[in-house]
FIFI-510603 format. One record per residue: residue in three letters; x, y, z of N, C-alpha, C in turn. Coordinates in steps of 0.05 Angstrom, whole numbers, padded with zeros to 5 digits, always signed. Example, Ala and Ser with C-alpha at 12.3 -4.5 7.8 and 13.67 -1.06 7.14 Angstrom:
<pts>
ala+00264-00114+00156+00246-00090+00156+00264-00066+00156 ser+00257-00045+00142+00273-00021+00143+00258+00001+00157 
</pts>
This chain:
<pts>
met+00181+00646+00239+00153+00634+00249+00141+00616+00240 pro+00134+00593+00257+00124+00569+00241+00089+00580+00224 pro+00090+00568+00210+00067+00570+00191+00042+00574+00214 lys+00015+00585+00206-00003+00585+00220-00028+00565+00214 arg-00031+00548+00238-00045+00526+00228-00077+00523+00222 pro-00086+00521+00205-00111+00521+00198-00138+00516+00217 thr-00152+00536+00222-00174+00530+00241-00193+00509+00234 ile-00207+00497+00245-00234+00474+00238-00251+00481+00215 ala-00261+00515+00215-00272+00521+00194-00256+00522+00172 glu-00235+00534+00179-00212+00528+00148-00209+00505+00133 ile-00214+00473+00147-00211+00455+00140-00234+00442+00132 leu-00262+00445+00136-00284+00435+00136-00288+00429+00106 pro-00288+00457+00088-00299+00450+00057-00283+00427+00042 gly-00251+00437+00048-00235+00414+00034-00241+00386+00041 leu-00246+00384+00062-00243+00356+00079-00270+00341+00075 ala-00300+00359+00069-00319+00357+00061-00325+00349+00028 leu-00297+00357+00012-00303+00345-00026-00293+00322-00017 ala-00267+00321-00006-00247+00288-00001-00265+00272+00009 phe-00284+00286+00023-00301+00253+00034-00332+00252+00017 val-00330+00267-00002-00359+00262-00019-00341+00250-00036 val-00325+00259-00048-00305+00244-00070-00297+00211-00054 gly-00283+00207-00044-00280+00177-00032-00309+00156-00029 met-00323+00174-00025-00351+00154-00018-00364+00144-00044 leu-00358+00169-00059-00363+00161-00094-00347+00144-00102 ala-00333+00141-00098-00311+00125-00111-00321+00088-00096 arg-00329+00091-00075-00335+00070-00063-00367+00059-00071 val-00388+00077-00079-00405+00067-00085-00404+00060-00112 val-00388+00070-00132-00385+00068-00155-00367+00034-00157 his-00347+00032-00141-00338+00009-00144-00356-00011-00130 gln-00372-00011-00113-00396-00028-00102-00419-00040-00132 arg-00411-00021-00148-00425-00026-00164-00423-00043-00193 leu-00393-00039-00189-00382-00055-00218-00392-00079-00215 pro-00382-00103-00233-00390-00129-00235-00366-00143-00211 glu-00375-00162-00203-00357-00182-00193-00327-00179-00194 ala-00323-00192-00214-00301-00195-00227-00276-00172-00229 ala-00292-00151-00245-00281-00136-00239-00277-00109-00213 ala-00295-00112-00197-00288-00105-00167-00265-00112-00160 gly-00263-00148-00156-00236-00151-00153-00214-00148-00161 ala-00210-00142-00184-00186-00136-00195-00183-00102-00194 leu-00200-00092-00194-00200-00059-00189-00202-00042-00157 gly-00184-00046-00140-00196-00031-00111-00207-00009-00116 glu-00216+00003-00092-00238+00033-00096-00220+00051-00091 val-00194+00040-00083-00176+00068-00083-00165+00084-00108 ile-00157+00065-00129-00158+00079-00151-00184+00093-00165 phe-00204+00095-00157-00228+00109-00162-00224+00128-00149 ala-00221+00129-00124-00222+00150-00109-00200+00178-00114 val-00171+00156-00128-00148+00180-00139-00160+00192-00161 leu-00177+00171-00183-00179+00185-00208-00204+00207-00195 phe-00224+00207-00194-00241+00219-00192-00234+00244-00176 gly-00210+00247-00153-00193+00272-00146-00179+00279-00173 leu-00166+00266-00190-00153+00278-00211-00170+00289-00225 leu-00192+00274-00232-00205+00294-00252-00223+00310-00247 leu-00229+00308-00218-00249+00338-00207-00223+00366-00204 gly-00194+00355-00199-00170+00382-00192-00169+00386-00218 asn-00170+00377-00234-00149+00379-00257-00174+00397-00286 leu-00198+00389-00277-00220+00404-00297-00217+00434-00302 ala-00217+00439-00274-00217+00462-00272-00205+00471-00243 pro-00200+00502-00246-00177+00500-00219-00194+00510-00197 leu-00188+00483-00171-00209+00492-00144-00208+00513-00132 pro-00227+00527-00122-00225+00545-00098-00206+00548-00078 ser-00183+00568-00076-00171+00572-00051-00176+00551-00023 val-00201+00565-00019-00214+00553+00010-00214+00529+00014 leu-00211+00511-00011-00216+00480-00004-00183+00469+00005 ala-00164+00479+00000-00139+00476+00004-00128+00465+00024 pro-00144+00480+00045-00136+00472+00077-00142+00445+00080 gly-00168+00445+00080-00179+00418+00083-00165+00395+00059 ile-00162+00392+00039-00148+00376+00020-00126+00369+00033 arg-00109+00381+00036-00088+00384+00047-00092+00364+00077 phe-00103+00372+00097-00115+00360+00118-00118+00326+00114 ser-00140+00326+00090-00145+00299+00088-00129+00278+00084 phe-00104+00294+00066-00075+00273+00055-00056+00270+00086 his-00052+00288+00096-00036+00287+00123-00047+00277+00137 val-00061+00288+00160-00070+00286+00175-00096+00255+00180 val-00116+00252+00160-00128+00241+00159-00106+00208+00150 leu-00093+00210+00138-00081+00191+00132-00067+00176+00145 arg-00049+00196+00170-00039+00177+00192-00058+00161+00213 ala-00082+00179+00214-00093+00169+00217-00112+00139+00216 ala-00110+00137+00192-00119+00113+00174-00103+00093+00179 ile-00073+00096+00169-00049+00079+00182-00044+00067+00201 val-00051+00079+00234-00059+00064+00259-00081+00041+00259 leu-00099+00055+00237-00124+00033+00245-00112+00017+00232 leu-00096+00016+00209-00092-00006+00193-00078-00028+00209 gly-00063-00023+00227-00046-00040+00250-00072-00067+00258 ala-00098-00055+00258-00111-00076+00269-00118-00093+00252 ala-00109-00092+00225-00118-00109+00205-00096-00135+00207 phe-00079-00129+00221-00045-00144+00220-00036-00162+00250 ser-00026-00188+00245-00026-00194+00263+00003-00213+00263 phe+00020-00210+00283+00049-00229+00288+00047-00255+00282 gln+00018-00262+00285+00017-00289+00288+00013-00302+00259 gln+00002-00291+00241+00015-00296+00210+00030-00306+00207 val+00055-00281+00211+00084-00292+00203+00091-00321+00207 ile+00083-00328+00244+00094-00352+00249+00076-00374+00240 ala+00056-00368+00225+00035-00397+00219+00042-00399+00195 ile+00054-00386+00178+00050-00396+00150+00079-00407+00149 gly+00099-00401+00167+00126-00425+00168+00147-00403+00154 gly+00170-00416+00165+00200-00402+00166+00203-00399+00131 lys+00200-00419+00119+00212-00425+00091+00198-00412+00070 ala+00158-00405+00078+00152-00378+00059+00160-00348+00068 leu+00168-00350+00105+00171-00324+00109+00198-00314+00094 leu+00220-00336+00091+00249-00331+00076+00242-00327+00047 leu+00224-00331+00035+00220-00327+00002+00209-00300+00009 ile+00185-00293+00026+00178-00267+00028+00198-00247+00029 ala+00215-00243+00045+00233-00234+00044+00254-00222+00027 ile+00264-00246+00009+00276-00251-00012+00266-00227-00022 leu+00237-00236-00040+00224-00233-00053+00222-00192-00055 met+00221-00178-00013+00208-00155-00017+00238-00149-00017 ala+00261-00158-00014+00281-00140-00015+00296-00133-00046 leu+00288-00155-00063+00287-00161-00096+00272-00131-00099 ala+00262-00137-00098+00237-00110-00116+00240-00087-00105 leu+00254-00083-00080+00261-00058-00070+00287-00050-00085 ala+00304-00066-00100+00335-00056-00093+00325-00058-00131 val+00310-00071-00142+00307-00070-00168+00293-00045-00178 ala+00272-00039-00158+00259-00007-00166+00285+00016-00163 his+00298+00011-00136+00320+00037-00141+00335+00039-00164 leu+00346+00007-00171+00369+00004-00187+00358+00018-00213 leu+00338+00013-00227+00326+00026-00242+00307+00051-00254 gly+00307+00056-00228+00292+00075-00222+00314+00100-00229 lys+00338+00096-00211+00362+00119-00218+00374+00116-00244 leu+00370+00086-00259+00384+00087-00284+00362+00106-00312 ala+00337+00100-00301+00314+00118-00316+00311+00144-00305 gly+00327+00152-00290+00325+00182-00278+00298+00188-00271 val+00274+00166-00257+00261+00163-00239+00266+00177-00209 pro+00252+00195-00202+00256+00205-00168+00253+00189-00152 gly+00280+00193-00138+00281+00160-00117+00262+00161-00102 lys+00248+00177-00085+00216+00170-00068+00205+00156-00093 leu+00195+00171-00112+00176+00145-00132+00180+00118-00130 ala+00206+00115-00144+00217+00089-00142+00213+00076-00114 thr+00216+00090-00092+00216+00070-00067+00185+00068-00063 leu+00170+00083-00076+00138+00073-00066+00125+00050-00091 ile+00137+00052-00110+00133+00033-00136+00151+00005-00121 gly+00172+00003-00110+00179-00017-00095+00163-00032-00070 val+00158-00017-00050+00144-00030-00033+00115-00029-00043 gly+00107-00024-00065+00072-00017-00071+00075-00050-00074 thr+00098-00065-00092+00107-00089-00108+00115-00104-00073 ala+00132-00096-00063+00142-00110-00049+00125-00122-00019 val+00108-00101-00011+00090-00108+00012+00061-00114+00002 cys+00049-00089+00009+00016-00100+00000+00009-00074-00020 gly+00015-00071-00030+00003-00059-00055-00004-00027-00046 asn-00027-00011-00052-00031+00015-00044-00027+00020-00012 ser-00034+00005+00006-00035+00010+00034-00013+00015+00038 ala+00014-00003+00027+00043+00000+00035+00045+00036+00020 ile+00036+00037-00003+00040+00061-00012+00036+00089+00008 val+00015+00087+00016-00001+00101+00028+00013+00102+00059 ala+00020+00084+00060+00031+00087+00096+00064+00087+00097 val+00081+00092+00064+00103+00096+00063+00103+00131+00060 ala+00092+00139+00037+00090+00166+00036+00099+00181+00058 pro+00084+00182+00073+00093+00207+00096+00112+00206+00111 val+00129+00174+00108+00149+00169+00125+00177+00184+00113 ile+00176+00179+00080+00203+00185+00066+00194+00221+00057 gly+00175+00233+00061+00167+00266+00056+00163+00259+00027 ala+00139+00245+00008+00138+00238-00022+00118+00253-00020 lys+00120+00274-00053+00093+00294-00058+00073+00279-00070 asp+00052+00303-00071+00024+00282-00074+00020+00271-00097 asp+00043+00276-00127+00039+00269-00148+00061+00244-00150 glu+00074+00243-00132+00088+00214-00136+00075+00190-00121 val+00059+00203-00101+00038+00173-00087+00010+00170-00111 ser+00004+00190-00128-00018+00185-00145-00001+00171-00158 phe+00026+00169-00176+00039+00159-00201+00042+00122-00191 ala+00049+00126-00167+00058+00096-00151+00034+00084-00151 val+00015+00095-00143-00017+00083-00140-00027+00074-00166 ala-00023+00091-00188-00031+00080-00213-00020+00056-00226 thr+00012+00059-00223+00028+00034-00230+00019+00015-00221 asn+00015+00007-00185+00012-00014-00173-00010-00027-00181 thr-00035-00010-00194-00059-00020-00196-00059-00027-00223 leu-00050-00017-00238-00047-00026-00271-00037-00056-00274 phe-00006-00054-00256+00001-00083-00257-00012-00103-00245 gly-00019-00095-00219-00039-00123-00200-00062-00127-00213 thr-00076-00106-00229-00100-00108-00251-00086-00138-00273 ala-00071-00128-00281-00060-00153-00304-00050-00174-00302 ala-00045-00183-00268-00036-00203-00255-00059-00216-00252 val-00083-00208-00247-00102-00224-00237-00129-00236-00263 leu-00113-00223-00289-00121-00229-00311-00103-00255-00315 leu-00080-00250-00315-00061-00268-00332-00050-00292-00310 tyr-00049-00282-00289-00041-00307-00269-00051-00333-00268 pro-00083-00338-00269-00095-00358-00273-00092-00377-00296 val-00077-00353-00324-00084-00368-00346-00056-00381-00346 ile-00043-00371-00330-00012-00381-00338-00003-00409-00317 gly-00022-00405-00293-00027-00427-00274-00037-00451-00289 arg-00060-00451-00302-00072-00468-00317-00052-00481-00338 leu-00047-00459-00353-00022-00473-00382-00002-00487-00369 phe+00010-00479-00338+00034-00496-00343+00021-00516-00320 gly+00008-00520-00313-00013-00541-00292+00001-00536-00266 phe+00009-00513-00265+00016-00513-00232-00001-00529-00208 thr+00012-00537-00188-00007-00549-00165-00023-00518-00154 asp-00037-00529-00139-00052-00506-00115-00036-00492-00096 ala-00017-00511-00080+00002-00493-00066+00019-00479-00077 val+00031-00489-00105+00055-00473-00120+00047-00445-00133 tyr+00017-00449-00143-00002-00428-00154-00008-00412-00126 gly-00010-00416-00108-00024-00399-00091+00006-00379-00074 thr+00022-00402-00069+00050-00384-00060+00054-00365-00086 trp+00055-00371-00113+00067-00356-00125+00047-00319-00129 ser+00016-00332-00129+00002-00305-00128+00004-00289-00099 gly+00012-00307-00078+00011-00296-00060+00033-00279-00055 thr+00053-00279-00065+00083-00274-00058+00085-00246-00079 ala+00069-00247-00108+00078-00234-00131+00060-00214-00144 val+00036-00221-00129+00015-00203-00131+00012-00177-00121 asn-00003-00153-00120-00005-00133-00106-00013-00128-00080 asp-00035-00119-00079-00061-00110-00067-00067-00144-00056 thr-00080-00137-00031-00095-00167-00023-00120-00166-00042 ser-00140-00145-00045-00153-00155-00062-00152-00177-00090 gln-00129-00156-00101-00122-00173-00126-00115-00196-00118 val-00093-00204-00101-00084-00235-00086-00111-00245-00087 ile-00129-00245-00070-00153-00259-00059-00171-00273-00090 ala-00165-00239-00116-00182-00251-00142-00167-00275-00153 ala-00140-00265-00159-00131-00286-00170-00121-00311-00157 gly-00116-00315-00130-00122-00348-00118-00144-00359-00126 phe-00169-00344-00124-00187-00360-00116-00197-00362-00155 ala-00187-00354-00169-00200-00353-00189-00186-00380-00200 phe-00166-00386-00190-00152-00418-00197-00165-00435-00186 ser-00165-00435-00157-00186-00465-00140-00184-00450-00112 glu-00201-00461-00096-00208-00453-00065-00185-00466-00048 glu-00173-00481-00061-00140-00489-00035-00124-00464-00041 ala-00118-00461-00065-00098-00443-00078-00102-00412-00064 gly-00127-00407-00069-00138-00384-00053-00133-00375-00027 arg-00135-00397-00012-00134-00411+00024-00092-00393+00022 val-00087-00405+00007-00055-00410-00002-00044-00383+00006 ala-00054-00369-00025-00045-00339-00029-00054-00320-00008 thr-00079-00326+00007-00091-00306+00022-00067-00308+00048 ala-00062-00331+00061-00049-00329+00080-00014-00326+00077 val-00005-00327+00055+00021-00321+00053+00020-00278+00055 lys-00005-00280+00032-00003-00248+00023-00009-00232+00053 leu-00025-00235+00069-00019-00232+00101-00003-00238+00111 thr+00018-00252+00111+00048-00248+00125+00059-00233+00122 arg+00063-00222+00083+00076-00197+00073+00063-00180+00081 asn+00034-00171+00087+00027-00147+00097+00029-00138+00127 ala+00037-00168+00146+00043-00160+00175+00073-00149+00179 leu+00084-00148+00150+00112-00143+00156+00118-00112+00148 met+00095-00097+00141+00096-00074+00136+00100-00050+00151 gly+00097-00052+00179+00112-00033+00198+00144-00044+00197 phe+00147-00060+00193+00181-00066+00192+00198-00047+00165 val+00179-00054+00142+00178-00042+00119+00183-00004+00120 ile+00161+00001+00136+00160+00035+00143+00178+00038+00163 val+00188+00031+00181+00204+00040+00196+00235+00035+00181 gly+00239+00015+00166+00264+00014+00146+00268+00030+00123 met+00241+00036+00110+00248+00065+00094+00249+00095+00115 gly+00240+00094+00131+00252+00122+00152+00271+00122+00160 leu+00284+00090+00170+00308+00101+00175+00324+00103+00153 ala+00321+00097+00124+00335+00102+00110+00347+00125+00100 tyr+00313+00142+00094+00315+00168+00087+00324+00191+00105 ser+00319+00180+00133+00331+00204+00158+00356+00203+00167 lys+00371+00182+00144+00402+00179+00145+00415+00199+00117 ala+00395+00187+00099+00407+00206+00074+00405+00234+00074 gly+00380+00244+00092+00378+00262+00101+00394+00285+00113 ala+00404+00266+00138+00433+00278+00154+00450+00274+00145 ala+00464+00253+00122+00484+00263+00110+00479+00282+00088 gly+00457+00289+00081+00458+00311+00061+00460+00338+00072 thr+00452+00340+00099+00451+00371+00118+00471+00361+00135 gly+00487+00346+00133+00516+00338+00154+00506+00342+00186 ala+00479+00338+00187+00475+00331+00211+00483+00304+00224 gly+00476+00295+00247+00478+00271+00263+00467+00251+00254 thr+00483+00225+00256+00465+00203+00232+00468+00184+00263 gly+00467+00190+00293+00461+00166+00310+00443+00145+00299 leu+00444+00128+00309+00425+00116+00302+00394+00125+00328 gly+00401+00137+00348+00382+00146+00367+00367+00169+00351 ala+00385+00188+00334+00374+00209+00327+00357+00202+00304 arg+00367+00183+00287+00343+00171+00262+00322+00150+00268 leu+00328+00134+00295+00296+00121+00299+00282+00154+00304 lys+00281+00172+00322+00271+00192+00325+00253+00207+00297 gln+00271+00209+00277+00264+00220+00257+00244+00203+00245 ser+00257+00178+00242+00248+00160+00225+00215+00140+00231 ile+00217+00145+00264+00191+00132+00270+00167+00152+00285 pro+00155+00170+00264+00132+00189+00278+00115+00170+00299 leu+00099+00188+00309+00073+00178+00323+00057+00155+00308 phe+00048+00164+00285+00032+00145+00273+00047+00114+00268 val+00072+00118+00263+00075+00086+00260+00081+00075+00282 ile+00087+00088+00309+00087+00067+00331+00054+00054+00338 gly+00031+00084+00333+00005+00075+00337-00004+00045+00323 phe+00012+00039+00301+00013+00026+00276+00019-00002+00290 leu+00043+00003+00302+00049-00029+00317+00042-00035+00340 ile+00025-00011+00359+00015-00015+00379-00005-00028+00378 met-00022-00019+00348-00048-00036+00347-00055-00061+00337 ala-00024-00070+00323-00017-00087+00316-00011-00116+00338 leu-00002-00100+00351+00008-00123+00388-00019-00120+00389 leu-00035-00105+00394-00061-00108+00414-00080-00134+00389 asn-00071-00127+00370-00091-00149+00351-00078-00176+00360 ser-00052-00179+00355-00035-00205+00371-00040-00213+00391 leu-00046-00199+00406-00057-00207+00439-00080-00216+00430 gly-00099-00215+00424-00130-00217+00423-00143-00200+00434 val-00130-00176+00435-00154-00151+00448-00173-00141+00438 phe-00171-00143+00411-00204-00136+00395-00225-00154+00399 gln-00208-00179+00392-00229-00208+00395-00241-00201+00418 trp-00227-00204+00442-00234-00193+00471-00260-00179+00480 leu-00256-00154+00466-00276-00134+00460-00293-00140+00448 ser-00293-00151+00426-00317-00161+00411-00332-00182+00428 gly-00323-00193+00443-00342-00209+00459-00354-00203+00472 arg-00355-00173+00485-00361-00162+00514-00373-00138+00498 ala-00372-00131+00459-00391-00110+00443-00420-00116+00438 pro-00433-00104+00422-00453-00110+00402-00439-00112+00382 val-00414-00098+00373-00401-00102+00347-00368-00116+00342 asp-00363-00126+00328-00342-00135+00316-00321-00114+00318 val-00297-00110+00342-00290-00086+00341-00261-00083+00318 gly-00253-00103+00318-00234-00108+00295-00239-00103+00270 lys-00261-00114+00261-00282-00106+00234-00283-00081+00237 leu-00293-00061+00253-00302-00035+00253-00279-00026+00253 leu-00257-00026+00264-00232-00016+00259-00219-00014+00232 arg-00217-00045+00216-00213-00044+00204-00228-00027+00178 glu-00256-00039+00172-00269-00010+00161-00263+00023+00161 ala-00258+00024+00186-00256+00047+00188-00229+00058+00170 ala-00212+00044+00170-00187+00046+00163-00191+00055+00136 arg-00206+00031+00123-00212+00033+00096-00221+00056+00086 ala-00243+00067+00096-00264+00091+00097-00239+00121+00089 leu-00224+00119+00109-00209+00142+00117-00183+00137+00098 ile-00177+00115+00089-00154+00113+00059-00168+00131+00039 leu-00197+00115+00030-00210+00129+00014-00210+00163+00008 val-00218+00170+00036-00212+00199+00037-00188+00209+00030 ala-00170+00198+00044-00144+00211+00036-00134+00214+00009 leu-00138+00182-00003-00126+00191-00029-00143+00209-00043 ala-00165+00208-00042-00185+00233-00055-00167+00249-00053 gly-00163+00260-00027-00150+00294-00023-00124+00287-00039 val-00100+00264-00045-00082+00261-00058-00086+00260-00096 gly-00110+00257-00099-00122+00262-00129-00132+00293-00130 leu-00146+00304-00114-00152+00329-00113-00128+00350-00116 ser-00104+00342-00100-00081+00360-00095-00063+00363-00121 thr-00055+00331-00134-00042+00331-00149-00048+00343-00183 arg-00032+00348-00192-00040+00365-00221-00025+00349-00238 ile-00038+00340-00262-00038+00322-00278-00009+00336-00298 ser-00008+00363-00298+00016+00371-00314+00049+00366-00299 ala+00045+00355-00276+00065+00349-00260+00072+00319-00266 met+00053+00307-00268+00054+00276-00274+00064+00275-00303 arg+00054+00292-00316+00064+00286-00344+00098+00297-00341 his+00104+00307-00326+00133+00319-00337+00147+00299-00320 thr+00139+00277-00313+00156+00261-00302+00155+00235-00319 gly+00133+00236-00335+00138+00212-00359+00130+00187-00352 phe+00130+00169-00378+00124+00143-00364+00138+00124-00366 lys+00167+00135-00354+00187+00127-00345+00180+00101-00320 pro+00165+00117-00294+00157+00104-00278+00142+00075-00277 phe+00124+00076-00305+00107+00052-00304+00123+00026-00324 leu+00146+00045-00337+00170+00022-00342+00180+00007-00315 val+00188+00029-00301+00205+00011-00274+00186+00002-00258 gly+00159+00005-00259+00144-00015-00245+00138-00044-00255 leu+00133-00044-00284+00131-00066-00304+00150-00084-00298 ala+00183-00071-00302+00204-00088-00286+00204-00096-00266 val+00192-00078-00250+00197-00092-00226+00178-00111-00214 ala+00156-00121-00229+00129-00130-00227+00137-00158-00242 leu+00156-00157-00270+00167-00189-00281+00182-00195-00258 ala+00212-00182-00246+00228-00191-00238+00226-00213-00210 thr+00197-00195-00192+00184-00209-00173+00171-00230-00182 ser+00158-00227-00199+00135-00251-00209+00156-00281-00220 gly+00177-00269-00232+00202-00293-00244+00214-00304-00212 ala+00223-00289-00206+00238-00286-00182+00231-00318-00159 ser+00202-00305-00160+00181-00320-00143+00175-00355-00150 leu+00172-00355-00177+00169-00369-00188+00208-00395-00184 leu+00225-00378-00188+00251-00397-00184+00253-00404-00155 leu+00241-00388-00132+00248-00390-00105+00225-00413-00101 ile+00204-00414-00106+00184-00433-00102+00191-00460-00111 his+00207-00460-00136+00225-00493-00145+00244-00491-00131 leu+00260-00475-00122+00285-00475-00097+00276-00489-00081 leu+00258-00473-00053+00252-00477-00038+00231-00499-00032 gly+00204-00499-00043+00180-00507-00048+00165-00491-00042 pro+00133-00492-00043+00108-00470-00038+00107-00482-00012 ala+00091-00461+00004+00078-00458+00020+00054-00483+00032 ser+00046-00482+00048+00027-00503+00060+00012-00490+00080 leu-00012-00496+00085-00027-00493+00103-00034-00516+00116 
</pts>
């Protein structure tokens, strides 16, 4: 018999707690100094507050269904809405050269994460999350890929913490390094746009150098973001193939596609297509609100609630059991991506607007 689905009444208490924790994270983040707020995203506070609350004392079992709902269902809804922030035109506008550079670095980050993760004994799914966080768009990519590959809550928490740590370090160090070595705006903007993790961190690092560098960095980063849908599908195909091989099930492309492209991924791609076609802009012209902005803000809020649920359901004892090797893997991936980015910019030239 399949497990009984929880009722709305059973979901509400835990979901309400996740909502309160997520909104508390937003309030605290909004009260940070501007420099700190640019370096530290809201999501790290949602995970941190959830971890603290969930581990200081055992939570009542009545909260469990709603907390699970926040991570599984709310997260998938957020991923669908995230599609409204991506446009296929971004990929075209930045140019083929920059797109090639981004593709190479994404492949490198994923390869290094998996290779070092295997050598260090880091769980494969955690290594994948660290890799996609560095390769694509930070915490958004982590939370989007996690349900596709079946990652555990503690693996998501660890990956988010690792991504935030090294992304924050990049915000502080990149402008200093760029000025020390006399980078041009285009070189620095391309470097930070390809090698820094979260969008907020890229913007902070880019504009800390100059206005032009900030614009280049943002354009490059948005191109990385626009590729997230392809990465999600690719990860799903890879893991469904591995799962089928492990169980002896069929590995035909049709079966793997069915397993690896759940409805929320299709929803994400549809939203990105609608945004690319200008549907949300058209609707905004006929409505009293900016529809695209409203959808993006809703996605951000839902991600906060979902990651608060991740923190609430994660036990630090399980993370302690994993050890600090994932952080070392994350550091190695960040350094490899940063160094390779500079080498490719030297060989191929920087992006330009």
